C-alpha positions in Angstrom: 18.6 -47.1 70.6 21.1 -49.2 72.7 23.7 -51.3 70.9 22.4 -54.5 72.4 19.0 -55.6 73.7 18.4 -54.7 77.4 18.7 -57.9 79.4 17.1 -58.8 82.7 19.4 -59.9 85.5 18.9 -63.2 87.1 18.5 -63.2 90.9 18.8 -66.1 93.3 15.6 -65.4 95.1 12.5 -64.0 93.6 11.7 -62.1 96.8 14.8 -59.9 96.9 14.1 -56.2 96.4 10.4 -56.7 96.1 8.8 -54.6 98.8 8.6 -51.3 97.0 6.8 -53.0 94.1 4.6 -55.7 95.6 3.6 -54.6 99.1 0.2 -56.2 99.2 -2.2 -57.1 102.0 -2.1 -60.6 103.4 -5.6 -60.5 104.8 -9.0 -61.4 103.4 -11.0 -59.5 105.9 -13.7 -57.2 104.5 -14.0 -53.6 105.7 -16.7 -52.7 108.2 -20.0 -51.4 107.0 -19.2 -47.8 107.9 -16.9 -46.0 105.5 -15.5 -42.4 105.7 -18.0 -39.6 104.9 -16.1 -38.1 102.0 -17.3 -37.3 98.5 -15.3 -38.2 95.5 -14.3 -34.6 94.8 -12.8 -34.1 98.3 -9.1 -34.4 99.2 -10.1 -36.6 102.2 -11.4 -39.2 99.7 -8.1 -39.2 97.8 -6.1 -39.7 101.0 -8.4 -42.4 102.2 -8.2 -44.2 98.9 -4.4 -44.0 98.8 -4.1 -45.4 102.4 -6.7 -48.1 102.2 -5.6 -49.5 98.8 -1.9 -49.1 99.6 -1.4 -47.7 96.2 0.1 -44.3 95.4 -1.9 -41.7 93.6 0.3 -40.4 90.8 0.1 -37.0 89.2 0.9 -35.8 85.7 -0.7 -38.4 83.5 -2.6 -38.6 80.2 -5.1 -41.3 79.4 -7.0 -42.3 76.2 -10.0 -44.6 76.5 -10.1 -47.3 73.8 -13.3 -49.0 72.9 -13.3 -52.5 71.4 -10.9 -54.1 69.0 -11.4 -51.5 66.3 -9.6 -49.0 68.6 -7.6 -51.2 70.9 -5.6 -53.3 68.5 -4.5 -50.5 66.1 -3.3 -48.5 69.1 -1.4 -51.4 70.5 0.2 -52.3 67.2 1.2 -48.7 66.6 2.9 -48.6 70.0 4.7 -51.9 69.5 5.9 -51.0 66.0 7.3 -47.7 67.3 9.3 -49.3 70.2 12.9 -48.2 70.4 14.3 -50.1 73.4 11.9 -52.4 75.3 8.5 -54.1 75.2 6.9 -55.9 78.1 3.7 -57.7 77.2 1.5 -59.9 79.4 -1.8 -61.4 78.7 -4.1 -64.1 80.1 -5.5 -65.1 76.7 -3.5 -65.6 73.5 -5.4 -67.6 70.8 -5.1 -68.1 67.1 -6.3 -65.8 64.3 -5.4 -62.7 62.3 -4.9 -60.4 65.3 -2.8 -62.9 67.2 -0.6 -63.3 64.1 -0.3 -59.6 63.7 0.8 -59.1 67.3 3.3 -61.9 67.0 4.8 -60.5 63.8 5.0 -57.0 65.2 6.8 -58.2 68.3 9.2 -60.4 66.2 10.0 -57.5 63.9 11.0 -55.3 66.8 13.2 -58.0 68.3 15.0 -58.4 65.0 15.5 -54.6 65.0 17.3 -54.9 68.4 14.4 -54.1 70.8 14.3 -56.2 73.9 10.9 -57.9 74.2 9.6 -59.9 77.2 6.4 -61.7 76.5 4.5 -63.4 79.3 1.4 -65.6 78.6 -0.6 -67.6 81.0 -0.2 -71.3 80.6 -3.9 -72.0 81.1 -5.5 -69.0 79.5 -3.3 -69.2 76.5 -3.2 -73.0 76.0 -4.8 -72.5 72.6 -1.9 -70.3 71.3 -0.4 -71.9 68.2 3.2 -73.0 68.6 4.2 -71.2 65.4 3.5 -67.8 67.0 5.8 -68.6 70.0 8.4 -70.0 67.7 8.3 -66.9 65.5 8.9 -64.6 68.4 11.6 -66.7 70.0 13.6 -67.1 66.8 13.5 -63.4 66.4 15.1 -63.0 69.8 12.0 -62.3 72.0 12.0 -63.8 75.5 8.7 -65.7 75.8 7.7 -67.3 79.0 4.6 -69.1 80.3 3.1 -68.1 83.7 2.9 -71.2 86.0 3.1 -74.0 83.4 1.0 -77.1 83.8 3.6 -79.1 85.6 2.5 -82.1 87.8 5.3 -81.2 90.2 3.7 -77.8 90.9 0.1 -78.8 90.9 -0.6 -76.7 93.9 -0.1 -73.6 91.7 -2.6 -74.7 89.1 -5.1 -72.1 90.4 -2.5 -69.3 90.5 -3.1 -67.7 87.1 -2.0 -64.4 85.7 -5.1 -62.5 84.6 -3.2 -59.2 84.0 -3.3 -57.6 80.6 -0.3 -55.2 80.4 1.6 -53.8 77.5 4.4 -51.3 78.2 6.6 -49.8 75.4 9.9 -48.2 76.2 8.7 -47.8 79.8 6.8 -44.7 78.6 3.5 -45.8 77.1 1.2 -48.3 78.8 -2.0 -50.3 78.0 -4.2 -52.2 80.3 -7.8 -53.4 80.5 -9.5 -56.7 79.8 -8.6 -57.4 76.2 -7.2 -60.8 75.2 -5.4 -61.6 72.0 -8.0 -63.4 69.9 -10.6 -62.8 67.2 -13.5 -62.5 69.6 -12.0 -59.2 70.8 -11.9 -57.7 67.3 -14.6 -55.5 65.8 -16.9 -52.9 67.3 -18.4 -54.8 70.2 -21.8 -55.1 68.5 -21.5 -58.3 66.6 -22.6 -61.8 67.7 -19.6 -63.9 68.7 -17.5 -60.9 69.6 -16.8 -59.2 72.9 -17.5 -55.6 74.0 -14.4 -54.3 75.7 -12.9 -51.1 77.2 -9.2 -50.6 77.6 -7.0 -47.6 78.3 -3.7 -46.2 77.0 -1.7 -44.1 79.5 1.4 -41.9 79.4 3.1 -40.3 82.4 4.5 -41.5 85.7 1.7 -44.1 86.1 3.3 -46.2 83.4 6.1 -47.1 85.9 3.4 -48.7 88.1 2.1 -50.8 85.2 5.7 -51.8 84.5 6.0 -52.9 88.1 3.0 -55.1 87.8 4.5 -56.8 84.8 7.9 -57.1 86.5 6.3 -58.8 89.5 4.8 -61.6 87.4 7.9 -61.8 85.2 10.1 -62.4 88.2 7.7 -65.0 89.5 7.6 -66.8 86.2 11.3 -66.6 85.1 13.4 -65.6 88.1 14.6 -62.6 86.1 14.6 -59.1 87.5 13.8 -56.2 85.2 15.5 -52.9 85.8 17.4 -49.9 84.5 16.5 -47.0 82.4 15.3 -49.1 79.5 12.5 -50.4 81.6 12.1 -47.7 84.2 13.1 -44.3 82.7 12.5 -40.9 84.2 8.9 -40.0 83.3 8.0 -36.4 83.0 4.4 -35.2 83.4 2.3 -35.8 80.3 -1.0 -34.3 81.4 -3.1 -33.2 84.4 -4.5 -36.6 85.3 -4.1 -38.3 88.7 -3.9 -42.0 88.3 -3.6 -45.1 90.5 -2.7 -48.7 89.8 -4.3 -51.3 92.0 -2.8 -54.8 91.7 -3.7 -57.9 93.5 -1.9 -61.3 93.7 -2.8 -64.9 94.2 -1.4 -64.8 97.7 -3.3 -61.8 98.9 -6.6 -62.0 97.0 -8.3 -58.9 95.8 -8.9 -57.0 99.1 -7.5 -53.8 97.6 -9.9 -53.9 94.7 -12.8 -54.6 97.0 -11.9 -51.6 99.2 -11.5 -49.5 96.0 -15.1 -50.2 94.9 -16.7 -49.9 98.3 -15.1 -46.5 99.0 -16.1 -45.2 95.6 -19.7 -46.4 96.0 -20.1 -44.8 99.4 -18.4 -41.6 98.2 -20.9 -41.1 95.3 -23.1 -38.1 95.5 -24.8 -38.0 92.0 -24.1 -41.0 89.9 -22.6 -44.5 89.7 -22.3 -45.9 86.2 -21.0 -49.5 85.9 -20.3 -51.9 83.1 -19.3 -55.4 84.2 -20.1 -58.9 82.9 -20.3 -60.4 86.4 -22.5 -58.5 88.8 -22.6 -60.8 91.9 -21.8 -58.5 94.8 -21.6 -59.8 98.4 -23.9 -58.5 101.1 -21.9 -55.5 102.2 -21.4 -54.3 98.6 -25.1 -54.8 97.9 -25.8 -52.7 101.0 -23.5 -50.0 99.6 -25.5 -49.9 96.3 -28.8 -49.8 98.2 -27.5 -46.9 100.4 -26.4 -45.0 97.3 -29.7 -45.4 95.5 -31.7 -44.4 98.6 -29.8 -41.2 99.0 -30.7 -40.2 95.4 -27.6 -41.4 93.5 -28.3 -42.5 90.0 -27.1 -46.1 90.1 -27.0 -47.6 86.5 -25.5 -51.0 85.8 -24.9 -52.7 82.5 -24.1 -56.4 82.7 -23.8 -59.2 80.3 -27.0 -60.3 78.5 -25.2 -62.7 76.2 -23.2 -65.6 77.7 -20.0 -66.9 76.3 -19.5 -70.1 78.3 -21.3 -72.4 80.6 -19.6 -70.7 83.5 -20.8 -67.4 82.3 -24.3 -68.9 82.2 -24.0 -69.9 85.8 -22.7 -66.5 86.8 -25.5 -64.8 85.0 -28.1 -66.7 86.9 -26.3 -65.8 90.1 -26.4 -62.2 89.0 -30.2 -62.3 88.6 -30.4 -63.5 92.2 -28.7 -60.3 93.4 -30.7 -57.9 91.3 -33.8 -57.7 93.7 -32.6 -55.6 96.6 -30.6 -53.2 94.3 -33.6 -52.8 91.9 -36.0 -52.3 94.8 -33.8 -49.4 96.1 -34.2 -47.6 92.8 -31.1 -48.7 90.8 -31.3 -49.5 87.1 -29.8 -52.7 85.7 -29.5 -53.4 82.0 -28.3 -56.4 80.0 -26.1 -55.8 77.0 -27.2 -58.2 74.2 -25.4 -57.1 71.0 -22.3 -59.0 72.0 -20.7 -60.5 75.1 -20.0 -57.6 77.5 -16.5 -58.0 78.9 -15.8 -54.3 79.7 -15.2 -53.6 83.4 -15.6 -49.9 84.2 -16.9 -47.7 87.0 -17.6 -44.0 86.8 -18.6 -42.2 89.9 -20.0 -38.6 89.8 -18.5 -38.1 86.4 -15.1 -37.6 88.0 -13.7 -40.9 89.2 -13.1 -43.8 86.8 -11.7 -47.3 86.9 -10.9 -49.4 83.9 -9.3 -52.8 84.3 -10.0 -56.5 84.7 -11.7 -56.7 88.1 -15.1 -58.3 88.2 -17.9 -57.3 90.6 -18.5 -60.8 92.0 -17.8 -62.5 95.3 -15.5 -65.0 93.7 -13.2 -62.2 92.4 -13.0 -60.6 95.9 -12.5 -63.8 97.9 -9.4 -65.6 96.7 -7.7 -67.3 99.6 -4.0 -68.1 99.8 -3.2 -71.4 98.2 -2.1 -73.1 101.5 -5.5 -72.1 103.0 -7.4 -73.5 100.1 -5.4 -76.8 100.2 -6.0 -77.1 103.9 -9.7 -76.8 103.3 -9.5 -79.3 100.4 -12.2 -77.3 98.7 -13.7 -78.9 95.6 -14.5 -75.5 94.1 -12.4 -74.2 91.3 -11.4 -70.7 92.5 -8.8 -69.5 90.1 -6.8 -66.7 91.7 -6.5 -63.9 89.2 -4.3 -60.9 89.9 -6.2 -57.9 88.5 -4.6 -54.6 87.9 -6.8 -51.6 87.3 -5.9 -48.1 86.4 -8.0 -45.6 88.2 -7.8 -42.1 86.7 -9.9 -39.1 87.7 -10.8 -35.5 87.2 -11.0 -35.0 90.9 -7.4 -34.0 91.0 -8.2 -30.9 89.0 -10.6 -30.0 91.8 -7.7 -29.8 94.2 -6.4 -27.0 92.0 -9.9 -25.4 92.0 -10.8 -27.4 88.8 -13.4 -28.3 87.7 -15.5 -27.9 90.7 -17.8 -25.0 91.6 -14.8 -22.9 92.8 -13.3 -21.1 89.8 -9.5 -20.7 89.3 -7.7 -17.8 91.0 -5.9 -15.0 89.2 -2.6 -16.9 89.9 -4.1 -20.1 88.4 -5.1 -18.3 85.2 -1.7 -16.5 85.0 0.0 -19.9 85.0 -2.0 -21.3 82.1 0.5 -20.2 79.4 3.4 -21.9 81.2 1.4 -25.0 82.2 -0.7 -25.7 79.2 1.1 -24.5 76.1 2.0 -26.9 73.2 4.9 -24.9 71.9 7.5 -27.3 70.5 5.3 -30.3 71.0 5.3 -31.1 67.3 8.5 -29.2 66.6 9.3 -25.5 66.8 8.5 -25.0 63.1 5.0 -26.5 63.4 2.1 -24.3 62.2 -0.7 -26.9 62.4 -1.1 -27.1 66.2 -3.6 -29.6 67.6 -4.6 -30.7 64.1 -1.5 -32.9 64.4 -3.5 -35.1 66.8 -5.6 -36.3 63.8 -3.5 -39.2 62.5 -4.5 -42.0 60.1 -6.0 -44.1 63.0 -8.2 -41.2 64.0 -9.4 -40.6 60.5 -10.1 -44.3 60.0 -12.1 -44.4 63.2 -14.1 -41.4 62.0 -14.8 -43.0 58.7 -16.1 -46.1 60.5 -18.8 -43.9 62.2 -20.4 -43.4 58.8 -23.3 -45.8 58.6 -26.2 -44.1 56.8 -24.5 -41.3 55.0 -26.8 -38.7 56.5 -25.2 -35.2 56.4 -25.9 -32.3 58.7 -24.7 -28.8 58.2 -23.2 -26.9 61.1 -22.9 -23.6 59.3 -24.9 -20.5 60.1 -27.1 -19.1 57.4 -25.5 -16.1 55.7 -28.0 -13.3 55.5 -27.5 -9.6 55.0 -26.6 -7.7 58.1 -25.7 -4.2 56.6 -26.8 -2.4 59.7 -24.3 -4.3 61.8 -21.5 -3.9 59.2 -20.7 -7.7 59.4 -22.0 -8.7 56.0 -23.5 -7.1 53.0 -25.2 -8.9 50.1 -26.4 -7.5 46.8 -27.6 -9.3 43.7 -26.6 -7.9 40.3 -28.8 -8.8 37.3 -26.8 -9.0 34.1 -28.8 -8.9 30.8 -27.3 -11.0 28.0 -28.7 -12.1 24.6 -31.6 -14.3 25.2 -30.3 -15.1 28.7 -31.1 -13.7 32.1 -28.1 -13.9 34.5 -27.9 -12.7 38.0 -24.7 -12.3 40.0 -24.0 -11.9 43.7 -21.7 -9.7 45.6 -20.9 -10.6 49.3 -18.9 -8.2 51.4 -18.3 -9.8 54.8 -16.1 -9.7 57.9 -16.0 -13.4 58.9 -14.3 -12.9 62.2 -16.9 -11.9 64.7 -20.3 -13.4 65.6 -22.2 -14.1 62.4 -20.2 -16.1 59.9 -19.1 -19.7 60.4 -15.3 -19.7 60.0 -12.1 -21.4 61.0 -9.5 -19.3 62.9 -5.9 -19.5 61.7 -3.3 -19.8 64.5 -2.1 -16.2 63.6 -5.5 -14.8 64.6 -4.6 -14.3 68.3 -1.2 -13.7 69.9 -0.1 -13.5 73.6 2.3 -11.0 75.0 3.6 -10.1 71.5 4.0 -13.7 70.2 2.1 -16.1 68.1 1.9 -19.9 68.6 5.3 -21.5 68.7 7.0 -18.2 69.6 7.1 -16.1 66.5 6.7 -12.3 66.7 3.1 -11.1 66.2 4.1 -7.8 64.6 6.8 -9.3 62.3 4.6 -12.1 61.0 1.7 -9.9 59.8 1.4 -7.4 57.1 -1.2 -6.0 54.7 -0.2 -8.8 52.3 -1.1 -11.5 54.8 0.5 -13.6 57.4 3.9 -15.3 57.0 3.5 -17.4 60.2 0.6 -19.7 61.0 -1.8 -18.4 58.3 -4.9 -20.6 57.4 -2.8 -22.3 54.7 -1.9 -25.5 56.7 -5.6 -26.2 57.2 -6.7 -25.6 53.6 -7.1 -29.3 52.9 -9.6 -29.5 55.7 -10.2 -31.2 59.0 -11.6 -34.7 59.1 -11.9 -36.6 62.4 -14.3 -37.9 64.9 -16.8 -35.3 66.2 -18.8 -35.4 69.4 -21.7 -33.2 70.4 -21.8 -31.8 74.0 -25.3 -30.4 74.3 -24.8 -28.1 77.2 -27.9 -26.1 76.5 -30.1 -29.2 77.0 -29.1 -29.3 80.6 -29.8 -25.6 81.3 -33.2 -24.6 82.7 -33.5 -21.7 80.3 -32.4 -23.8 77.3 -29.3 -21.8 76.8 -26.2 -20.6 78.6 -26.9 -17.3 80.5 -24.7 -14.3 81.2 -22.8 -14.7 84.4 -23.2 -18.5 84.5 -20.5 -19.7 82.0 -19.8 -23.2 80.9 -17.1 -24.8 83.0 -15.0 -28.0 82.6 -17.2 -29.7 85.2 -20.3 -29.0 83.1 -18.6 -30.3 80.0 -17.8 -33.5 81.8 -21.3 -33.8 83.2 -22.7 -33.2 79.7 -20.5 -35.9 78.2 -21.6 -38.3 81.0 -25.3 -37.5 80.5 -25.3 -38.3 76.8 -22.9 -41.3 77.2 -20.1 -39.9 75.0 -16.4 -39.9 75.7 -13.9 -37.4 74.6 -10.7 -38.8 72.9 -7.5 -37.1 71.7 -7.9 -35.8 68.2 -11.7 -35.2 68.5 -13.5 -32.2 67.4 -15.9 -31.2 70.2 -19.1 -29.5 69.1 -20.5 -27.5 72.0 -24.1 -26.4 71.8 -24.7 -23.5 74.3 -28.1 -22.4 72.9 -26.9 -19.3 71.1 -29.8 -19.2 68.7 -32.4 -19.2 71.5 -30.3 -16.7 73.6 -30.3 -14.2 70.7 -34.0 -14.7 70.1 -34.8 -14.1 73.8 -32.4 -11.1 74.0 -33.1 -9.0 70.9 -31.3 -6.0 72.4 -28.0 -7.9 72.9 -25.1 -6.4 70.9 -21.9 -8.3 70.3 -18.8 -6.9 72.0 -20.9 -4.3 73.8 -23.3 -6.4 75.9 -21.9 -8.9 78.3 -21.4 -12.3 76.6 -22.5 -15.7 77.8 -20.1 -18.5 76.8 -17.3 -20.7 78.0 -15.2 -19.8 81.0 -11.5 -19.3 80.5 -10.9 -22.4 82.7 -12.0 -24.5 79.8 -8.5 -24.1 78.5 -7.5 -26.7 81.1 -10.2 -29.1 79.8 -9.1 -28.6 76.2 -5.5 -29.5 77.1 -6.4 -32.4 79.3 -8.7 -34.0 76.6 -6.2 -33.2 73.9 -8.9 -32.3 71.4 -8.0 -31.3 67.9 -10.6 -28.5 67.6 -13.6 -26.9 69.2 -16.7 -26.1 67.1 -19.1 -23.8 69.1 -22.0 -21.5 68.8 -21.2 -19.2 71.8 -17.6 -18.4 72.3 -15.7 -16.8 75.2 -17.5 -15.5 78.2 -17.1 -11.7 78.4 -15.9 -9.9 80.4 -13.3 -12.5 81.2 -13.2 -11.6 84.9 -9.4 -11.7 85.3 -7.1 -8.7 85.2 -4.8 -8.5 82.2 -6.8 -10.9 80.1 -8.5 -9.2 77.2 -9.5 -12.6 75.8 -10.6 -15.8 77.4 -11.0 -19.2 75.7 -9.7 -17.8 72.4 -6.2 -17.9 74.1 -6.4 -21.6 73.1 -5.0 -20.4 69.8 -1.6 -19.1 71.0 -1.4 -21.4 74.1 -2.4 -24.7 72.6 -2.4 -24.1 68.9 -6.0 -25.2 69.0 -8.2 -25.0 65.9 -11.4 -23.0 66.5 -14.4 -23.4 64.3 -16.3 -20.3 65.3 -20.0 -19.4 65.0 -21.3 -22.8 64.2 -25.0 -23.7 64.4 -25.4 -27.0 66.2 -29.2 -26.9 66.3 -29.8 -29.2 63.4 -27.0 -31.5 64.7 -28.7 -31.8 68.1 -31.9 -32.9 66.5 -30.1 -35.4 64.2 -28.1 -36.9 67.1 -31.4 -37.5 69.0 -32.9 -39.1 66.0 -29.9 -41.2 65.3 -29.5 -42.2 68.9 -25.8 -41.3 69.0 -23.7 -38.2 69.7 -20.6 -39.1 67.7 -20.1 -38.8 64.0 -17.6 -38.0 61.3 -16.8 -34.3 61.4 -15.3 -32.4 58.5 -14.7 -28.7 57.8 -12.8 -27.2 54.9 -11.9 -23.4 54.9 -12.0 -21.4 51.7 -8.5 -21.2 50.2 -7.7 -17.7 51.3 -3.9 -17.9 51.1 -2.1 -16.1 53.9 -5.3 -15.2 55.7 -6.0 -15.1 59.4 -8.9 -17.5 59.0 -11.5 -18.4 56.4 -15.2 -19.0 56.1 -16.0 -22.7 56.3 -18.9 -25.2 56.0 -18.5 -27.9 58.7 -20.5 -31.1 58.3 -21.5 -33.9 60.5 -21.9 -37.3 58.7 -23.7 -40.3 60.3 
């Protein structure tokens, strides 16, 4: 931590040194009807997107989607309270209430600890902010500024508002989306009087671009220039994600955002999934939706069914007027009525995603420069709202042969250990691996998923298999005085293909080493393991679980030999069932093992070829940052790559990933369909076999 708070330097002219940060278009022209013929997963699409939006596509990022206040505010507060050097925070809305108080107190506490905090609130959007919150922050040393104050001398700027929501901590962790600071954003997005919201937390080089968006508005509001390592540090790669930050300004309108959406719609080949409170597209964008629907693209739009203000009511009526052509072409439009929908997201082909604050309405895409508006003397109130959005996508993995139909090369797979491993991530003495991703916030979020208390077992039934030498069971009657007693003896080898169990991180090594670089040979003996035994997991795993029912999308009803599960199929399955994968989750994969074995009675484990997950799923595990995988089928065998005796099980030494092997998700699939949701509290506790290479376990899903 620096000895003094990082300070911004005052500059004489706000325009000095700006080009590299705010090079935005000065035209309001709309693109022609014809767009390039390039699908989302093609390099040509990426190059076109980068050129037409004038925004760099940045590699090496990690993103976590946050749903509603229950997830958004705890994540923001955790980041703020962990700040070491700087905090930059901008929001359009800052109201009163508990969460507003908590944010103010957290910022003030960090300032008192020597952290430099710059807080920018919009003068109009945050006019309801109690003075006591601002006073608290300023007395603690925070620099608080209002964006374009209501000054009669600058009335021409009254319509220039800062609609950006940006939080950046230490220049390394960023948040953006559409959340304001107020009570209506709290909760789960399903309660009357509250708002349904989607935000995103990012790490990696893209954070610099979010910081630049804040710096632009901060300079405009205060004349202060932010710079130096405290605000713009070197940012190493944090994940495989490609990301892009699109920002608009009051002077240039939202042409870049318009182009972004239009290109994505025309690039869609299978699906366009949209949530947006304001669906009032202009003629050209409507044409794009119609073209997509007519070429067989699944166009599904969720818009607001509950209105928040009179303006929202007017916009909703305008939305209905635009539904006709889109619906007639085959699109589906739904209205969200549980709460006011404020989430603004687009997912194209399950690969390209935008999350931000851009609306799909003509007003948002047609914001003329102030001098033009004054010259027209328009009586309409067209508030110019700069709207950043972070677009992050799996298409970039496709450039490296992931996760498209082309599988990785030998060289790609050889690079996995170096590119994906988690060694040292939680310290070189760590023996828990990815279970470290399950923090208090993840456990709290999992507990919040319990609504009815319904429990579903994911364990296989243990029955005698003496002919296969995997498990033997015998009952032993024991006659006692006036009592009949029977005892059981179970002899079993739980590693294999019959017994549900959790693998310890010592179960699989790579090139003579276990997870975190300890010798495989020196760590194991007949007395047990001295490094990465099952012991660190003996208190169990408890976190959010999600079911990916891959088998439901297969014609045969199960995964077949020679047609393994790929990252692309995992993403498509998640999109099909409307679930998102978050860091710290346990992913339950149903591949249809029960049906496969019934249909192939002559199949012999380790002898016959195995259906299962392709080794390339290691990339997906690392990208999603899951805590564990719970599966019925395991690695595809043979692996198909020279020198690789194991496939997906290499997640143990590479990632330190917890594997819950041989689960039975059949009951879970039925329960999820009945409950109408594919997320639940997951828990699994291994038997306390101290020093063991794993242990039988009984995983449960709780609804």
